[in-house]
CHARMM-style PDB file with segment names, atoms N, HN, CA, C and O in Angstrom:
ATOM      1  N   MET     1      80.634 107.765 112.938  1.00  0.00      PROA
ATOM      2  CA  MET     1      81.206 107.677 111.318  1.00  0.00      PROA
ATOM      3  C   MET     1      82.193 108.511 110.929  1.00  0.00      PROA
ATOM      4  O   MET     1      82.782 108.352 109.860  1.00  0.00      PROA
ATOM      5  N   ARG     2      82.518 109.681 111.945  1.00  0.00      PROA
ATOM      6  HN  ARG     2      82.040 109.809 112.814  1.00  0.00      PROA
ATOM      7  CA  ARG     2      83.538 110.333 111.205  1.00  0.00      PROA
ATOM      8  C   ARG     2      85.321 109.804 111.661  1.00  0.00      PROA
ATOM      9  O   ARG     2      86.401 110.382 111.540  1.00  0.00      PROA
ATOM     10  N   LYS     3      84.998 108.699 112.109  1.00  0.00      PROA
ATOM     11  HN  LYS     3      84.120 108.229 112.207  1.00  0.00      PROA
ATOM     12  CA  LYS     3      86.701 108.205 112.042  1.00  0.00      PROA
ATOM     13  C   LYS     3      86.463 107.182 110.793  1.00  0.00      PROA
ATOM     14  O   LYS     3      87.460 106.485 110.600  1.00  0.00      PROA
ATOM     15  N   PHE     4      85.496 106.950 109.991  1.00  0.00      PROA
ATOM     16  HN  PHE     4      84.687 107.516 110.148  1.00  0.00      PROA
ATOM     17  CA  PHE     4      84.735 106.236 108.941  1.00  0.00      PROA
ATOM     18  C   PHE     4      85.602 107.466 107.750  1.00  0.00      PROA
ATOM     19  O   PHE     4      86.808 107.326 107.548  1.00  0.00      PROA
ATOM     20  N   ALA     5      85.056 108.255 107.273  1.00  0.00      PROA
ATOM     21  HN  ALA     5      84.076 108.369 107.437  1.00  0.00      PROA
ATOM     22  CA  ALA     5      85.354 109.673 106.766  1.00  0.00      PROA
ATOM     23  C   ALA     5      87.517 109.477 107.049  1.00  0.00      PROA
ATOM     24  O   ALA     5      88.353 109.223 106.181  1.00  0.00      PROA
ATOM     25  N   GLU     6      87.717 109.702 108.415  1.00  0.00      PROA
ATOM     26  HN  GLU     6      87.037 109.908 109.119  1.00  0.00      PROA
ATOM     27  CA  GLU     6      89.256 110.650 108.207  1.00  0.00      PROA
ATOM     28  C   GLU     6      89.462 108.796 107.524  1.00  0.00      PROA
ATOM     29  O   GLU     6      90.185 108.936 106.537  1.00  0.00      PROA
ATOM     30  N   ARG     7      89.250 107.843 107.620  1.00  0.00      PROA
ATOM     31  HN  ARG     7      88.662 107.730 108.421  1.00  0.00      PROA
ATOM     32  CA  ARG     7      90.350 107.050 107.415  1.00  0.00      PROA
ATOM     33  C   ARG     7      90.121 106.783 105.891  1.00  0.00      PROA
ATOM     34  O   ARG     7      91.004 106.612 105.050  1.00  0.00      PROA
ATOM     35  N   LEU     8      88.716 106.778 105.685  1.00  0.00      PROA
ATOM     36  HN  LEU     8      87.998 106.917 106.368  1.00  0.00      PROA
ATOM     37  CA  LEU     8      88.781 106.654 104.083  1.00  0.00      PROA
ATOM     38  C   LEU     8      89.563 107.893 103.547  1.00  0.00      PROA
ATOM     39  O   LEU     8      90.122 107.506 102.520  1.00  0.00      PROA
ATOM     40  N   LYS     9      89.854 109.183 103.766  1.00  0.00      PROA
ATOM     41  HN  LYS     9      89.400 109.497 104.599  1.00  0.00      PROA
ATOM     42  CA  LYS     9      90.339 109.734 102.917  1.00  0.00      PROA
ATOM     43  C   LYS     9      91.476 109.916 102.876  1.00  0.00      PROA
ATOM     44  O   LYS     9      92.086 110.553 102.017  1.00  0.00      PROA
ATOM     45  N   GLU    10      92.049 109.182 104.135  1.00  0.00      PROA
ATOM     46  HN  GLU    10      91.553 108.664 104.832  1.00  0.00      PROA
ATOM     47  CA  GLU    10      93.301 109.054 104.790  1.00  0.00      PROA
ATOM     48  C   GLU    10      94.147 107.438 103.564  1.00  0.00      PROA
ATOM     49  O   GLU    10      95.329 107.288 103.255  1.00  0.00      PROA
ATOM     50  N   LEU    11      92.848 106.498 103.167  1.00  0.00      PROA
ATOM     51  HN  LEU    11      91.888 106.620 103.418  1.00  0.00      PROA
ATOM     52  CA  LEU    11      93.646 105.578 102.476  1.00  0.00      PROA
ATOM     53  C   LEU    11      93.697 105.997 101.736  1.00  0.00      PROA
ATOM     54  O   LEU    11      94.898 105.930 101.475  1.00  0.00      PROA
ATOM     55  N   ARG    12      92.790 107.027 100.238  1.00  0.00      PROA
ATOM     56  HN  ARG    12      91.815 107.082 100.450  1.00  0.00      PROA
ATOM     57  CA  ARG    12      92.849 107.372  99.203  1.00  0.00      PROA
ATOM     58  C   ARG    12      94.142 108.077  99.065  1.00  0.00      PROA
ATOM     59  O   ARG    12      95.073 107.620  98.403  1.00  0.00      PROA
ATOM     60  N   GLN    13      94.172 108.995  99.586  1.00  0.00      PROA
ATOM     61  HN  GLN    13      93.415 109.366 100.124  1.00  0.00      PROA
ATOM     62  CA  GLN    13      95.142 109.863  99.786  1.00  0.00      PROA
ATOM     63  C   GLN    13      97.025 109.160  99.545  1.00  0.00      PROA
ATOM     64  O   GLN    13      98.103 109.035  98.965  1.00  0.00      PROA
ATOM     65  N   GLU    14      96.185 108.962 100.470  1.00  0.00      PROA
ATOM     66  HN  GLU    14      95.309 109.064 100.941  1.00  0.00      PROA
ATOM     67  CA  GLU    14      97.904 106.966 100.945  1.00  0.00      PROA
ATOM     68  C   GLU    14      98.665 106.648  99.658  1.00  0.00      PROA
ATOM     69  O   GLU    14      99.882 106.674  99.472  1.00  0.00      PROA
ATOM     70  N   ARG    15      97.504 106.288  98.661  1.00  0.00      PROA
ATOM     71  HN  ARG    15      96.516 106.267  98.812  1.00  0.00      PROA
ATOM     72  CA  ARG    15      97.835 105.935  97.690  1.00  0.00      PROA
ATOM     73  C   ARG    15      97.361 106.652  96.072  1.00  0.00      PROA
ATOM     74  O   ARG    15      97.025 106.131  95.008  1.00  0.00      PROA
ATOM     75  N   GLY    16      97.575 108.444  96.632  1.00  0.00      PROA
ATOM     76  HN  GLY    16      97.847 108.867  97.496  1.00  0.00      PROA
ATOM     77  CA  GLY    16      97.420 109.380  95.037  1.00  0.00      PROA
ATOM     78  C   GLY    16      96.533 109.058  94.356  1.00  0.00      PROA
ATOM     79  O   GLY    16      96.623 108.794  93.157  1.00  0.00      PROA
ATOM     80  N   LEU    17      95.365 109.029  95.146  1.00  0.00      PROA
ATOM     81  HN  LEU    17      95.292 109.243  96.120  1.00  0.00      PROA
ATOM     82  CA  LEU    17      94.025 108.720  94.925  1.00  0.00      PROA
ATOM     83  C   LEU    17      93.176 109.849  94.347  1.00  0.00      PROA
ATOM     84  O   LEU    17      92.484 110.060  95.343  1.00  0.00      PROA
ATOM     85  N   SER    18      92.829 110.550  93.617  1.00  0.00      PROA
ATOM     86  HN  SER    18      93.391 110.379  92.808  1.00  0.00      PROA
ATOM     87  CA  SER    18      91.321 111.151  93.294  1.00  0.00      PROA
ATOM     88  C   SER    18      90.122 110.536  94.081  1.00  0.00      PROA
ATOM     89  O   SER    18      89.896 109.487  94.685  1.00  0.00      PROA
ATOM     90  N   ILE    19      89.564 111.514  93.830  1.00  0.00      PROA
ATOM     91  HN  ILE    19      89.747 112.365  93.340  1.00  0.00      PROA
ATOM     92  CA  ILE    19      87.722 110.566  94.061  1.00  0.00      PROA
ATOM     93  C   ILE    19      87.310 110.299  93.318  1.00  0.00      PROA
ATOM     94  O   ILE    19      86.826 109.167  93.343  1.00  0.00      PROA
ATOM     95  N   ALA    20      87.188 111.015  92.231  1.00  0.00      PROA
ATOM     96  HN  ALA    20      87.581 111.934  92.211  1.00  0.00      PROA
ATOM     97  CA  ALA    20      87.051 110.493  90.527  1.00  0.00      PROA
ATOM     98  C   ALA    20      87.937 109.423  90.714  1.00  0.00      PROA
ATOM     99  O   ALA    20      87.566 108.781  91.696  1.00  0.00      PROA
ATOM    100  N   VAL    21      88.696 109.067  90.330  1.00  0.00      PROA
ATOM    101  HN  VAL    21      88.998 109.589  89.532  1.00  0.00      PROA
ATOM    102  CA  VAL    21      89.639 108.350  90.726  1.00  0.00      PROA
ATOM    103  C   VAL    21      89.674 106.678  91.382  1.00  0.00      PROA
ATOM    104  O   VAL    21      89.929 105.608  90.828  1.00  0.00      PROA
ATOM    105  N   LEU    22      89.321 106.993  92.707  1.00  0.00      PROA
ATOM    106  HN  LEU    22      89.114 107.861  93.157  1.00  0.00      PROA
ATOM    107  CA  LEU    22      88.814 105.466  93.513  1.00  0.00      PROA
ATOM    108  C   LEU    22      86.919 105.293  93.362  1.00  0.00      PROA
ATOM    109  O   LEU    22      86.415 104.193  93.588  1.00  0.00      PROA
ATOM    110  N   GLY    23      86.330 106.100  93.097  1.00  0.00      PROA
ATOM    111  HN  GLY    23      86.739 106.994  92.913  1.00  0.00      PROA
ATOM    112  CA  GLY    23      85.561 106.080  91.999  1.00  0.00      PROA
ATOM    113  C   GLY    23      85.192 104.783  91.114  1.00  0.00      PROA
ATOM    114  O   GLY    23      84.602 103.715  91.281  1.00  0.00      PROA
ATOM    115  N   LYS    24      85.846 105.446  90.107  1.00  0.00      PROA
ATOM    116  HN  LYS    24      86.325 106.313  89.971  1.00  0.00      PROA
ATOM    117  CA  LYS    24      85.980 104.717  88.578  1.00  0.00      PROA
ATOM    118  C   LYS    24      86.403 103.432  89.197  1.00  0.00      PROA
ATOM    119  O   LYS    24      85.656 102.495  88.916  1.00  0.00      PROA
ATOM    120  N   GLN    25      87.672 103.076  90.168  1.00  0.00      PROA
ATOM    121  HN  GLN    25      88.278 103.837  90.397  1.00  0.00      PROA
ATOM    122  CA  GLN    25      88.458 101.829  90.138  1.00  0.00      PROA
ATOM    123  C   GLN    25      87.333 100.674  90.794  1.00  0.00      PROA
ATOM    124  O   GLN    25      87.266  99.484  90.485  1.00  0.00      PROA
ATOM    125  N   THR    26      86.234 101.624  92.078  1.00  0.00      PROA
ATOM    126  HN  THR    26      86.288 102.591  92.329  1.00  0.00      PROA
ATOM    127  CA  THR    26      85.605 100.442  93.056  1.00  0.00      PROA
ATOM    128  C   THR    26      83.796 100.557  92.346  1.00  0.00      PROA
ATOM    129  O   THR    26      82.852  99.820  92.633  1.00  0.00      PROA
ATOM    130  N   ASP    27      83.808 101.441  91.620  1.00  0.00      PROA
ATOM    131  HN  ASP    27      84.575 102.039  91.387  1.00  0.00      PROA
ATOM    132  CA  ASP    27      82.514 101.429  90.223  1.00  0.00      PROA
ATOM    133  C   ASP    27      81.640 102.188  92.205  1.00  0.00      PROA
ATOM    134  O   ASP    27      81.225 101.997  93.348  1.00  0.00      PROA
ATOM    135  N   ILE    28      81.800 102.625  91.630  1.00  0.00      PROA
ATOM    136  HN  ILE    28      82.137 102.779  90.702  1.00  0.00      PROA
ATOM    137  CA  ILE    28      81.311 103.328  93.691  1.00  0.00      PROA
ATOM    138  C   ILE    28      81.074 105.034  92.616  1.00  0.00      PROA
ATOM    139  O   ILE    28      81.659 105.395  91.596  1.00  0.00      PROA
ATOM    140  N   GLY    29      80.109 105.635  93.337  1.00  0.00      PROA
ATOM    141  HN  GLY    29      79.633 105.342  94.166  1.00  0.00      PROA
ATOM    142  CA  GLY    29      80.049 106.905  92.402  1.00  0.00      PROA
ATOM    143  C   GLY    29      80.902 108.748  93.115  1.00  0.00      PROA
ATOM    144  O   GLY    29      80.885 109.412  94.151  1.00  0.00      PROA
ATOM    145  N   ALA    30      81.273 108.787  92.278  1.00  0.00      PROA
ATOM    146  HN  ALA    30      81.286 108.248  91.436  1.00  0.00      PROA
ATOM    147  CA  ALA    30      82.539 109.449  92.979  1.00  0.00      PROA
ATOM    148  C   ALA    30      81.977 110.852  94.005  1.00  0.00      PROA
ATOM    149  O   ALA    30      82.889 111.298  94.701  1.00  0.00      PROA
ATOM    150  N   ALA    31      80.618 111.573  94.169  1.00  0.00      PROA
ATOM    151  HN  ALA    31      79.877 111.211  93.603  1.00  0.00      PROA
ATOM    152  CA  ALA    31      79.602 111.942  94.639  1.00  0.00      PROA
ATOM    153  C   ALA    31      79.361 111.656  96.336  1.00  0.00      PROA
ATOM    154  O   ALA    31      79.239 112.484  97.238  1.00  0.00      PROA
ATOM    155  N   SER    32      79.338 109.625  96.412  1.00  0.00      PROA
ATOM    156  HN  SER    32      79.437 108.953  95.679  1.00  0.00      PROA
ATOM    157  CA  SER    32      79.345 109.065  97.343  1.00  0.00      PROA
ATOM    158  C   SER    32      80.354 109.274  98.000  1.00  0.00      PROA
ATOM    159  O   SER    32      80.359 109.790  99.117  1.00  0.00      PROA
ATOM    160  N   VAL    33      81.530 108.817  97.247  1.00  0.00      PROA
ATOM    161  HN  VAL    33      81.525 108.398  96.339  1.00  0.00      PROA
ATOM    162  CA  VAL    33      82.696 108.873  98.025  1.00  0.00      PROA
ATOM    163  C   VAL    33      82.756 110.390  99.062  1.00  0.00      PROA
ATOM    164  O   VAL    33      82.812 110.299 100.288  1.00  0.00      PROA
ATOM    165  N   PHE    34      82.734 111.651  98.384  1.00  0.00      PROA
ATOM    166  HN  PHE    34      82.689 111.725  97.388  1.00  0.00      PROA
ATOM    167  CA  PHE    34      82.206 112.531  98.487  1.00  0.00      PROA
ATOM    168  C   PHE    34      82.054 112.995  99.713  1.00  0.00      PROA
ATOM    169  O   PHE    34      82.685 113.732 100.471  1.00  0.00      PROA
ATOM    170  N   ARG    35      80.900 112.290  99.736  1.00  0.00      PROA
ATOM    171  HN  ARG    35      80.388 111.692  99.121  1.00  0.00      PROA
ATOM    172  CA  ARG    35      79.193 112.700 100.820  1.00  0.00      PROA
ATOM    173  C   ARG    35      80.256 111.766 102.102  1.00  0.00      PROA
ATOM    174  O   ARG    35      80.289 112.475 103.108  1.00  0.00      PROA
ATOM    175  N   TRP    36      80.684 111.082 102.218  1.00  0.00      PROA
ATOM    176  HN  TRP    36      80.657 110.505 101.401  1.00  0.00      PROA
ATOM    177  CA  TRP    36      81.130 109.909 102.603  1.00  0.00      PROA
ATOM    178  C   TRP    36      82.585 110.131 103.436  1.00  0.00      PROA
ATOM    179  O   TRP    36      82.886 109.558 104.483  1.00  0.00      PROA
ATOM    180  N   GLU    37      83.538 111.268 102.583  1.00  0.00      PROA
ATOM    181  HN  GLU    37      83.293 111.734 101.732  1.00  0.00      PROA
ATOM    182  CA  GLU    37      84.270 111.865 103.245  1.00  0.00      PROA
ATOM    183  C   GLU    37      84.179 112.882 104.323  1.00  0.00      PROA
ATOM    184  O   GLU    37      84.636 112.967 105.463  1.00  0.00      PROA
ATOM    185  N   GLN    38      83.319 113.736 103.453  1.00  0.00      PROA
ATOM    186  HN  GLN    38      82.948 113.667 102.527  1.00  0.00      PROA
ATOM    187  CA  GLN    38      83.092 114.809 104.196  1.00  0.00      PROA
ATOM    188  C   GLN    38      82.086 114.306 105.651  1.00  0.00      PROA
ATOM    189  O   GLN    38      82.039 115.129 106.565  1.00  0.00      PROA
ATOM    190  N   GLY    39      81.249 112.864 105.842  1.00  0.00      PROA
ATOM    191  HN  GLY    39      81.288 112.196 105.100  1.00  0.00      PROA
ATOM    192  CA  GLY    39      80.612 112.849 106.379  1.00  0.00      PROA
ATOM    193  C   GLY    39      79.013 112.866 106.438  1.00  0.00      PROA
ATOM    194  O   GLY    39      78.103 112.431 107.144  1.00  0.00      PROA
ATOM    195  N   GLU    40      79.164 113.446 105.552  1.00  0.00      PROA
ATOM    196  HN  GLU    40      79.903 113.799 104.979  1.00  0.00      PROA
ATOM    197  CA  GLU    40      77.265 113.329 105.376  1.00  0.00      PROA
ATOM    198  C   GLU    40      76.708 112.237 104.417  1.00  0.00      PROA
ATOM    199  O   GLU    40      76.214 112.528 103.328  1.00  0.00      PROA
ATOM    200  N   SER    41      76.773 111.480 104.694  1.00  0.00      PROA
ATOM    201  HN  SER    41      77.174 111.244 105.579  1.00  0.00      PROA
ATOM    202  CA  SER    41      75.853 110.529 104.219  1.00  0.00      PROA
ATOM    203  C   SER    41      76.520 109.279 105.301  1.00  0.00      PROA
ATOM    204  O   SER    41      77.292 109.727 106.148  1.00  0.00      PROA
ATOM    205  N   ASP    42      76.258 107.649 105.330  1.00  0.00      PROA
ATOM    206  HN  ASP    42      75.631 107.285 104.642  1.00  0.00      PROA
ATOM    207  CA  ASP    42      76.476 106.358 105.852  1.00  0.00      PROA
ATOM    208  C   ASP    42      76.667 105.421 104.499  1.00  0.00      PROA
ATOM    209  O   ASP    42      75.865 105.465 103.567  1.00  0.00      PROA
ATOM    210  N   ILE    43      77.665 104.692 104.513  1.00  0.00      PROA
ATOM    211  HN  ILE    43      78.317 104.656 105.271  1.00  0.00      PROA
ATOM    212  CA  ILE    43      78.070 103.710 103.842  1.00  0.00      PROA
ATOM    213  C   ILE    43      77.488 102.930 104.143  1.00  0.00      PROA
ATOM    214  O   ILE    43      77.241 102.628 105.311  1.00  0.00      PROA
ATOM    215  N   LYS    44      77.039 102.287 102.982  1.00  0.00      PROA
ATOM    216  HN  LYS    44      77.239 102.532 102.033  1.00  0.00      PROA
ATOM    217  CA  LYS    44      75.527 101.159 102.839  1.00  0.00      PROA
ATOM    218  C   LYS    44      76.972  99.740 103.354  1.00  0.00      PROA
ATOM    219  O   LYS    44      78.164 100.017 103.219  1.00  0.00      PROA
ATOM    220  N   SER    45      76.575  98.560 103.820  1.00  0.00      PROA
ATOM    221  HN  SER    45      75.607  98.335 103.930  1.00  0.00      PROA
ATOM    222  CA  SER    45      77.502  97.719 103.393  1.00  0.00      PROA
ATOM    223  C   SER    45      78.151  97.106 102.723  1.00  0.00      PROA
ATOM    224  O   SER    45      79.244  96.563 102.888  1.00  0.00      PROA
ATOM    225  N   ASP    46      77.194  97.199 101.575  1.00  0.00      PROA
ATOM    226  HN  ASP    46      76.307  97.640 101.441  1.00  0.00      PROA
ATOM    227  CA  ASP    46      78.335  96.367 100.113  1.00  0.00      PROA
ATOM    228  C   ASP    46      79.214  96.856 100.070  1.00  0.00      PROA
ATOM    229  O   ASP    46      80.283  96.249 100.005  1.00  0.00      PROA
ATOM    230  N   TYR    47      79.055  99.097 100.103  1.00  0.00      PROA
ATOM    231  HN  TYR    47      78.187  99.590 100.156  1.00  0.00      PROA
ATOM    232  CA  TYR    47      80.206  99.783  99.411  1.00  0.00      PROA
ATOM    233  C   TYR    47      81.248  99.435 100.369  1.00  0.00      PROA
ATOM    234  O   TYR    47      82.447  99.511 100.100  1.00  0.00      PROA
ATOM    235  N   LEU    48      80.693  98.982 101.692  1.00  0.00      PROA
ATOM    236  HN  LEU    48      79.719  98.920 101.911  1.00  0.00      PROA
ATOM    237  CA  LEU    48      81.913  99.107 102.984  1.00  0.00      PROA
ATOM    238  C   LEU    48      82.789  98.161 102.612  1.00  0.00      PROA
ATOM    239  O   LEU    48      83.940  98.292 102.194  1.00  0.00      PROA
ATOM    240  N   ILE    49      81.776  96.633 102.907  1.00  0.00      PROA
ATOM    241  HN  ILE    49      80.841  96.526 103.246  1.00  0.00      PROA
ATOM    242  CA  ILE    49      82.655  96.045 102.437  1.00  0.00      PROA
ATOM    243  C   ILE    49      84.001  95.890 100.333  1.00  0.00      PROA
ATOM    244  O   ILE    49      84.962  95.160 100.090  1.00  0.00      PROA
ATOM    245  N   ARG    50      83.297  96.947  99.449  1.00  0.00      PROA
ATOM    246  HN  ARG    50      82.516  97.540  99.647  1.00  0.00      PROA
ATOM    247  CA  ARG    50      83.853  96.140  98.386  1.00  0.00      PROA
ATOM    248  C   ARG    50      84.949  97.591  98.303  1.00  0.00      PROA
ATOM    249  O   ARG    50      85.318  98.021  97.210  1.00  0.00      PROA
ATOM    250  N   LEU    51      85.452  98.346  99.850  1.00  0.00      PROA
ATOM    251  HN  LEU    51      85.153  97.997 100.738  1.00  0.00      PROA
ATOM    252  CA  LEU    51      86.441  99.340 100.001  1.00  0.00      PROA
ATOM    253  C   LEU    51      87.068  98.739 100.783  1.00  0.00      PROA
ATOM    254  O   LEU    51      88.203  98.654 100.315  1.00  0.00      PROA
ATOM    255  N   SER    52      86.981  97.901 102.407  1.00  0.00      PROA
ATOM    256  HN  SER    52      86.059  97.970 102.787  1.00  0.00      PROA
ATOM    257  CA  SER    52      87.689  96.857 102.596  1.00  0.00      PROA
ATOM    258  C   SER    52      89.027  96.607 102.065  1.00  0.00      PROA
ATOM    259  O   SER    52      90.168  96.859 102.453  1.00  0.00      PROA
ATOM    260  N   ARG    53      88.124  95.589 100.285  1.00  0.00      PROA
ATOM    261  HN  ARG    53      87.197  95.384  99.970  1.00  0.00      PROA
ATOM    262  CA  ARG    53      89.077  94.577  99.392  1.00  0.00      PROA
ATOM    263  C   ARG    53      89.982  95.531  98.584  1.00  0.00      PROA
ATOM    264  O   ARG    53      91.144  95.236  98.306  1.00  0.00      PROA
ATOM    265  N   PHE    54      89.159  97.155  98.076  1.00  0.00      PROA
ATOM    266  HN  PHE    54      88.215  97.395  98.303  1.00  0.00      PROA
ATOM    267  CA  PHE    54      90.044  97.650  97.641  1.00  0.00      PROA
ATOM    268  C   PHE    54      91.776  98.053  98.331  1.00  0.00      PROA
ATOM    269  O   PHE    54      92.916  98.153  97.877  1.00  0.00      PROA
ATOM    270  N   PHE    55      91.114  98.183  99.622  1.00  0.00      PROA
ATOM    271  HN  PHE    55      90.188  98.103  99.990  1.00  0.00      PROA
ATOM    272  CA  PHE    55      92.217  98.815 100.176  1.00  0.00      PROA
ATOM    273  C   PHE    55      92.694  98.325 101.104  1.00  0.00      PROA
ATOM    274  O   PHE    55      93.404  98.976 101.871  1.00  0.00      PROA
ATOM    275  N   ASP    56      92.296  96.431 101.360  1.00  0.00      PROA
ATOM    276  HN  ASP    56      91.719  95.902 100.737  1.00  0.00      PROA
ATOM    277  CA  ASP    56      93.056  94.346 102.055  1.00  0.00      PROA
ATOM    278  C   ASP    56      93.088  95.280 103.310  1.00  0.00      PROA
ATOM    279  O   ASP    56      94.219  95.121 103.769  1.00  0.00      PROA
ATOM    280  N   VAL    57      92.426  96.158 104.081  1.00  0.00      PROA
ATOM    281  HN  VAL    57      91.507  96.287 103.708  1.00  0.00      PROA
ATOM    282  CA  VAL    57      92.210  96.907 104.817  1.00  0.00      PROA
ATOM    283  C   VAL    57      90.718  95.200 105.848  1.00  0.00      PROA
ATOM    284  O   VAL    57      90.248  94.173 105.360  1.00  0.00      PROA
ATOM    285  N   THR    58      90.596  95.722 107.031  1.00  0.00      PROA
ATOM    286  HN  THR    58      90.979  96.557 107.427  1.00  0.00      PROA
ATOM    287  CA  THR    58      89.451  95.292 107.472  1.00  0.00      PROA
ATOM    288  C   THR    58      88.816  96.048 107.944  1.00  0.00      PROA
ATOM    289  O   THR    58      89.337  96.885 108.681  1.00  0.00      PROA
ATOM    290  N   THR    59      87.380  96.050 107.694  1.00  0.00      PROA
ATOM    291  HN  THR    59      86.956  95.370 107.096  1.00  0.00      PROA
ATOM    292  CA  THR    59      86.004  97.113 107.236  1.00  0.00      PROA
ATOM    293  C   THR    59      85.906  97.455 108.904  1.00  0.00      PROA
ATOM    294  O   THR    59      85.640  98.619 109.202  1.00  0.00      PROA
ATOM    295  N   ASP    60      86.145  96.333 110.145  1.00  0.00      PROA
ATOM    296  HN  ASP    60      86.361  95.387 109.904  1.00  0.00      PROA
ATOM    297  CA  ASP    60      86.286  96.618 111.904  1.00  0.00      PROA
ATOM    298  C   ASP    60      88.099  97.826 111.719  1.00  0.00      PROA
ATOM    299  O   ASP    60      88.775  98.076 112.716  1.00  0.00      PROA
ATOM    300  N   TYR    61      88.406  98.238 110.584  1.00  0.00      PROA
ATOM    301  HN  TYR    61      87.856  98.035 109.774  1.00  0.00      PROA
ATOM    302  CA  TYR    61      89.526  98.907 110.400  1.00  0.00      PROA
ATOM    303  C   TYR    61      88.580 100.478 110.138  1.00  0.00      PROA
ATOM    304  O   TYR    61      88.218 101.308 110.972  1.00  0.00      PROA
ATOM    305  N   LEU    62      88.406 100.445 108.781  1.00  0.00      PROA
ATOM    306  HN  LEU    62      88.700  99.771 108.104  1.00  0.00      PROA
ATOM    307  CA  LEU    62      87.533 101.285 108.285  1.00  0.00      PROA
ATOM    308  C   LEU    62      86.687 101.928 108.695  1.00  0.00      PROA
ATOM    309  O   LEU    62      86.523 103.074 108.276  1.00  0.00      PROA
ATOM    310  N   LEU    63      85.497 101.104 110.114  1.00  0.00      PROA
ATOM    311  HN  LEU    63      85.631 100.173 110.454  1.00  0.00      PROA
ATOM    312  CA  LEU    63      85.403 102.051 110.840  1.00  0.00      PROA
ATOM    313  C   LEU    63      85.629 102.375 111.982  1.00  0.00      PROA
ATOM    314  O   LEU    63      84.711 102.587 112.774  1.00  0.00      PROA
ATOM    315  N   GLY    64      86.212 102.424 112.130  1.00  0.00      PROA
ATOM    316  HN  GLY    64      86.958 102.251 111.486  1.00  0.00      PROA
ATOM    317  CA  GLY    64      87.914 102.851 113.615  1.00  0.00      PROA
ATOM    318  C   GLY    64      86.902 101.903 114.584  1.00  0.00      PROA
ATOM    319  O   GLY    64      86.046 102.458 115.273  1.00  0.00      PROA
ATOM    320  N   LEU    65      87.054 100.502 114.588  1.00  0.00      PROA
ATOM    321  HN  LEU    65      87.750 100.051 114.029  1.00  0.00      PROA
ATOM    322  CA  LEU    65      87.032  99.540 115.454  1.00  0.00      PROA
ATOM    323  C   LEU    65      88.249  99.570 115.997  1.00  0.00      PROA
ATOM    324  O   LEU    65      88.507 100.083 117.085  1.00  0.00      PROA
ATOM    325  N   GLU    66      89.176  98.926 115.129  1.00  0.00      PROA
ATOM    326  HN  GLU    66      88.966  98.509 114.245  1.00  0.00      PROA
ATOM    327  CA  GLU    66      90.585  98.619 115.608  1.00  0.00      PROA
ATOM    328  C   GLU    66      92.064  99.802 114.335  1.00  0.00      PROA
ATOM    329  O   GLU    66      91.854 100.437 113.301  1.00  0.00      PROA
ATOM    330  N   ASP    67      93.530  99.553 115.223  1.00  0.00      PROA
ATOM    331  HN  ASP    67      93.700  99.038 116.062  1.00  0.00      PROA
ATOM    332  CA  ASP    67      93.484  99.789 114.462  1.00  0.00      PROA
ATOM    333  C   ASP    67      95.048  99.229 113.518  1.00  0.00      PROA
ATOM    334  OT1 ASP    67      95.176  99.494 112.323  1.00  0.00      PROA
TER     335      ASP     67
END
């Protein structure tokens, strides 16, 4: 899940969002976003889909399966 953590942080920073703002805009707790970016916990599929839609990327991209 290291690639996911990198991609999530990269996408968030590219859009100039703090962890708290991303959490608020996606209705995901900021603590969860922080743990995902740190690679401390795995993401559930419903949150993965929510983030892929928010960032307009595929789930495969977020997971590091495609570029």
